[in-house]
Steps between C-alpha positions, in 0.01 A plus 500: 500500500346527843456861616659519844366714780742629760320615813812521715683832483866529423708782360834519327780386733279261699506121486146465376360151453413380151134528397529168317686326783205351690310388185814325374572339836143376541454382141228748405715702259408444136810400303492475124465122522181543703314689227199340337217594261165355407502247213880483527719266296846380597817527292805277478819518299675238289872553546798319354763437763807492275750785461501521120305313234331542163128433515413250227137436598249660735167316487226652715229255388521268804437798726229657287296180495498458880176566684504833682769663281396831346814627327853393411726772364853518357722780367299505178198616701661815641269773358755782499876532536614145582790622718528657842774655708533788744783670312537310172214291357689182416331231711228304316170493685511126435792308348549576133669220308751440780518485875801698618504423872389233747128524563402736218124515440376333178121506535224604742167341589175621656269243659217466750729422792868504583558126483336472159708791376819338622412161349415670173828690494689176568310329214629745238747316280831682472769342287837662474855469380760580768741778409837585657454723801723804544560517874857628549552874539844517343379302201203735471737798499720334236192443285395865553165405650494837673181668625694809608859607543559779753848650475629732772818700446614772736829672577855461372507149362882490520507544879593199715540432871782338698292236678291268282241231583312300244205270541244290320150465648180308427149549626216255450154505351255586780122468515303777670297225673192705594268297720206585271530335160366650176123524474251727327150558371380651170139609448368595155281811500262381225601783271827361371710618794629333814578562866812329630597433861861382474809457719675824416750754622399754233151475355540783250796341324297178493220696334728622221618146421155344531325747271761432232482120540118498499467740207288735712506866590633573847160623618357153422734335752487577871769358726426494874741495794473181704617361831838331456682256721841643426682601182869604537507567123323185385181691411663766281463290184174352373419136575131402502387837364460455124399134534204577725384791285517295179296218655241737654449681171480172305249334737306808606529386862721588799815289513723437801830319543744412774855360474633233729857543622663307216320704237582819690868419465447488123255789491707792624847645452802439721792708631780504243792266555830683453864450418728788590868580456645780715830685536546761773810722512586733792788708621699403810266707721200298387338754269336340199672605180349271235221240482438273205208261478326275250152389602299233317133455596291205385184654356349168392286462192334843472583861582256552788672778706858393433585822323432697819652240736836495321504880509474487881774239519733714288422830670543356853793274417739698722267557794485817710871564463708779356706409194608721210572233237234238429465254213187281509336288236161357590324248277148359527500181293242280336507130591252213521493521875179626670430868429647733757365836610440703811579379849559699816822690428463504120858437388667664799517171698730320259761774477489570876604142561804563280605855590465441875715187474753707306507766772570234762777350287648845442492572873684173565761586234552839661500368857208735573178462696214430252279772643782749501559434129133560430503824700804623313322453167142583595316749281257760626299804393689726263716213375452292186384146438804304388332347195273767352666814633167614641526752785334386822252777581274320749601383848708181480640409843760244394751601767228523762373144448855362511592691815171404667540127445863514609384652828227238557605236752474142383218352701544188709362213295427147609745217450249228411634240258459547128215283379242311704725286713842493658729472200830666584612629842458874539872557545560373147253739341657802330321833544574785262366842403449654157382837372344616173328805358186507288467785251229562245306761305143598591221530243546469126814622329655581161258776404184292552187713545429375849180621661218397733139616509292511817171653603404605853138556597393651832163365620296521817649160586862609461745486208489271199826427315442382144786329318580231246825411678544132581511403866713188483537456875762772547268718711457788259137523603604594852734775382247657265238521775750642747592772250137589438414510870802717578445757227122525551501483880238222511528168682315281249611403153440216260661390174296441187670314217369623166531315170667634189179662378459717808846632583836553336807288551681481831792323335641174619522381858870447449827693499435603863294783352145494635564680831652792313290484181146404598566629850609830340184511290282436806687767693452758225135408443420514874680833528290639215177382666610657827577833333171501308291433811682754713481764224130430442400530864761740633644257751855443621490128589305175464419214733236228541237758591533717190662832406662693784592861561708576808424150628121540473275313254352740247361243249422129553588236244131451424483861384833479315387190305137599449554606139759234417809354663813712456757314291819543302686278256874541449761361264830494685841475328844463653791725401589442133765252396692461176575228253866388513746615239716254308726459806217445748536850643228739615248576772334162467336457841257699713623384838694230684472279807782373720514239773762284670476167679720298733461123504615276783532143378589170668667240282557129557805438283479121539141464377486806277207646693439870556255694712441874490470591867459877479442772241543869582369752249527878463264641240457839338128583464484878456219551751341209686128519423422172685793370705348159575434440133857600415634241747276238342632578153859481621436160663327368188785623283752332727313169468511514122862610499640227720272252321685584178834465678443152642190330362311629200577393145298400196706198398527482122626206297535601136209740542274257691388606849581212733337630819167671417330451837558621854601143590823549308530877457636585843371810679588637843246411767438661838748248644769643273421866566758668720429787738521829315597827669415803287588867519324753282692800364278802425630765262187636325511525123363790298222344291342210685203566733629644828854421380441123476699276269446148372741245644353148508729344242831593661472267804485205261792631294721535808410175679637258242857632479510563877425134577752376243763744632460341841530153348821601324648619829401178671637270231775697330353400166414720203133394479441679172163337422161499671327322651788376710456125534628272777766356271633852444593548866567151638859418588 
């Protein structure tokens, strides 16, 4: 990945511009799809676009005999373990006897150029016998096609409340829709090993899978960070990785590939669709007494990260609310729908849509203001998570975010017609307001050994930050450099992305963890360098000139670095967590993030049209390291959240994806984006750098139920499924 040089100063707390911003805006940034190598071949994949079938014949001869084709490989050619998977190795590298989802890869080709490779892949003869596709979640549960069952039991199970509301809710399959599709490059080293440049959110977990699949030792495989055009969870699981390495090792030449949009829809996981049944019971004063929930998540054909996603759904099924008796059963289920895995929110989105709707329904049943009900039940430090019983020991300003948004005035918004022309007179448009809270864990949970390695080097040209963390567009690079500059007192810093052979794991760029985890490692490493230099030269401070004592330079950087650049490498871990007991109880999470949003929506009840005209957000961040970047993350999260509420859905018909392009998969555009007013709540945590916390998933989690809450108020309808379609609200 391109090493970025930041010549503009900027410390913690300042809105520093991104070092990769201008290169990306001007087109000079090197994304993974831009990589090339001398004597390079191109790869293409033969996929079968049916949801379930038995392979009766795979004949590669027509491809092998084409001019310019150098290799055609199937599952039989996998040199090592023929299965991959981030948690459980159950996904064949290439289809093995059956295809189990729409678009599963059957064979791969390497050829002189991309068009030849694609023609060769299309020429492979694949004959198959269609098999029944399991696509219904309740049927999957009845057939015990269960990846993981997460039971949660807490409190006196015989206790009941006086006021009861029940609800059934559905959320859809969602594509992460990163603008950059899957691409990659593999280069054989001539000694039996390989260097891979993949689309990845965690190169070290890719390394573990690849070494096993290739039948190599881990030191024979080097995985490099690359420039990615977005991720949102779609790069957590392997896609092109093993295919490129197999072809490069077979041909002895570098091999590159690139997916078009249709193949990208088949080539990465989706957000889990969900079916959820809820029952909330409260006393007459509005205090939650009992919550029951059953949550079914569609994991698709293979495990991927479903085991962890369903855990999040179960553990956050009640939200940030106090309740002594909780009964939750979460199931991740196997179907023949597309594999599902990580997407921004990681299981918390689905249940937030349900529990926030339940809180609104309960408030209506009680004749209570919805925000007042939330305040009455809000948890905080020293209290216990309703599901797992975990004590909240870090700052968690649930009451503060609710009170702050309640005090925010609703901005004046324009009254332009919904749509592009004059459709319905303004006086017949219904405007309504809805609220919702987003709540999620930070970093990895359930006793996982979560750590991040980083190395900081102090040179005559400033600080170098070495990491294997994936910059997926979230701006982590800016934060790491700000931390280094602040601790070391220098104005220049640059980030160097090292491959798996040169630095330890930074973990995944997911779970809202990198600011605290890799940021924490950079903070500790920079602090160690600072102490070493000051101790060595007897100074009391550092700046761009060198080592200072009483404000005067006593040693220049040239002298400090003459015998080698001072450096330190640190492995940073968050506070320990536990595995759950048989009832889902324990200290399962390292930290939490909270945010609330208010949506103002206009609805045309005659045409079934809706327009989000304003979103207000209040977000807990611990300490704001870069306020401008925080605002950008909130706005991006809002866009994805209201997209899920009104537009986005992978339409499946018996397991077949019906809309695998951006022509038919609807995404919010700049014309849809409402104004967003954001307020940042700072209550520094105890273990992130300078008290910072991750937060970037919670704006997405809150936006979806907030928009739908407003639509319910405007229409008076239950609206228990997303996305809300025009026919759901038209009168």
